[in-house]
C-alpha positions in Angstrom: 0.0 0.0 0.0 1.2 3.5 -0.8 0.9 6.3 1.8 2.2 9.8 2.2 5.3 10.0 4.4 3.6 12.1 7.0 1.0 9.2 7.5 3.7 6.9 9.0 2.5 6.0 12.5 4.5 7.3 15.4 7.0 4.8 16.9 7.1 2.8 13.7 10.2 1.1 12.4 10.9 2.4 8.9 13.6 1.6 6.3 14.9 4.7 4.5 15.8 4.6 0.9 18.6 6.6 -0.8 16.2 9.0 -2.5 14.7 10.2 0.8 18.2 11.0 2.1 19.1 12.8 -1.1 15.9 14.9 -1.3 16.7 16.1 2.2 20.5 16.6 1.8 20.3 18.2 -1.7 17.2 20.2 -0.7 15.2 19.1 -3.8 12.3 21.6 -3.9 9.5 19.2 -4.6 10.3 16.8 -1.8 12.5 18.7 0.6 9.9 19.7 3.1 8.3 16.3 3.8 11.7 14.7 3.9 13.1 17.4 6.2 10.1 16.9 8.5 10.6 13.2 8.4 14.3 13.4 9.5 13.4 16.0 12.1 10.9 13.4 13.5 13.5 10.7 13.4 15.9 12.9 15.3 13.2 13.5 18.0 12.6 9.8 18.4 9.2 9.7 16.7 10.3 6.9 14.4 12.8 4.1 14.5 14.9 4.6 11.4 16.8 1.9 9.5 18.9 2.0 6.4 21.7 -0.2 4.9 25.3 0.1 3.9 24.1 -0.3 0.3 21.8 2.7 0.7 24.6 4.8 2.1 26.9 3.7 -0.7 24.2 5.0 -3.2 23.8 8.3 -1.3 27.6 8.9 -1.1 28.1 8.0 -4.8 25.5 10.5 -5.8 26.8 13.2 -3.5 30.4 12.7 -4.7 29.2 13.2 -8.3 27.1 16.2 -7.5 29.8 17.9 -5.5 32.4 17.2 -8.2 30.1 18.6 -10.9 29.8 21.9 -8.9 33.3 22.1 -7.6 35.0 21.5 -11.0 32.4 23.3 -13.1 31.3 20.3 -15.1 28.2 19.9 -17.2 26.9 16.7 -15.8 27.4 14.0 -13.2 28.4 11.7 -16.0 31.2 14.1 -16.9 32.1 14.2 -13.1 32.4 10.4 -13.1 34.7 10.5 -16.1 36.9 13.3 -14.6 37.2 11.5 -11.2 38.1 8.2 -12.9 40.8 10.0 -15.0 42.1 12.1 -12.0 41.3 10.3 -8.7 43.2 13.0 -6.8 40.3 15.3 -7.5 38.2 13.3 -5.0 40.5 14.7 -2.3 39.4 18.1 -3.3 35.8 17.4 -2.2 34.8 18.2 1.4 31.0 18.6 1.7 30.3 14.9 1.0 32.5 13.8 3.9 30.9 16.2 6.3 27.5 15.1 5.1 28.4 11.4 5.8 29.5 12.4 9.3 26.2 14.1 9.8 24.3 11.0 8.5 26.1 8.9 11.0 24.9 11.2 13.8 21.3 10.4 13.0 19.6 7.9 15.4 19.4 5.4 12.6 20.4 1.8 12.6 22.7 0.9 9.6 22.2 -2.7 8.5 24.8 -4.7 6.7 24.3 -6.7 3.6 25.8 -10.1 4.3 25.7 -13.2 2.1 22.3 -14.4 3.4 20.8 -11.0 2.5 22.3 -11.2 -1.0 21.0 -14.7 -1.4 17.5 -13.5 -0.4 17.9 -10.5 -2.8 18.6 -12.9 -5.7 15.4 -14.7 -4.9 13.4 -11.5 -4.5 14.8 -10.1 -7.8 13.6 -13.2 -9.6 10.2 -13.2 -7.8 9.3 -9.5 -8.3 11.4 -8.5 -11.3 13.4 -6.0 -9.3 16.9 -4.8 -10.1 19.3 -6.4 -7.6 19.9 -3.1 -5.7 16.2 -2.7 -5.1 15.9 -6.4 -4.3 18.7 -6.0 -1.7 16.9 -3.2 0.0 13.8 -5.4 0.2 15.9 -8.3 1.5 17.3 -6.1 4.3 13.8 -4.9 5.1 12.5 -8.5 5.3 15.5 -9.8 7.3 15.1 -7.0 9.9 11.4 -7.6 10.2 10.5 -4.1 9.0 7.2 -3.5 7.3 7.5 0.2 6.5 9.6 1.7 3.7 10.2 5.4 3.1 11.0 5.6 -0.7 10.0 7.4 -3.8 11.0 4.5 -6.0 8.0 3.4 -8.1 9.4 -0.1 -8.6 8.3 -1.0 -5.0 4.6 0.1 -5.6 3.8 -3.4 -7.1 4.7 -5.1 -3.8 1.9 -5.9 -1.4 4.0 -7.2 1.5 5.4 -3.8 2.6 3.9 -0.4 3.4 5.3 2.3 1.2 5.6 5.9 2.4 6.3 8.5 -0.2 7.2 12.2 0.2 
């Protein structure tokens, strides 16, 4: 079932997808306010937040490319990826992404690991639901942690009936 993010019941356990972090961190106009209010509620203890090492990897990857695009005056994040691959020392010229990562780690959120059993489950879920493996891995973490609520704006999860989706 799909619900607005603000409808998440208080004290709920909720898995947080990369897009929710990014809308908040990057201040995306359309989704910033509900995501900001969501993270404020997590900080106050209204919800029990969970994410995974894979989600944080996705967030950091996007933030590195965005900061490099701005810092080095590039046209696109694709150009940033190419520049950083050609000149890895430029990564050391980035600073905001590392501060943001430190800030994320200060959130009262449990960061779940993706071990072999989670990946095995993800392979099965990918085949069952036709999900890309990263999305299937998010679902596998959710299931292995016994979480039933998922804060995401990824439409691929809307076809699943076994979890509650909360969108900004």
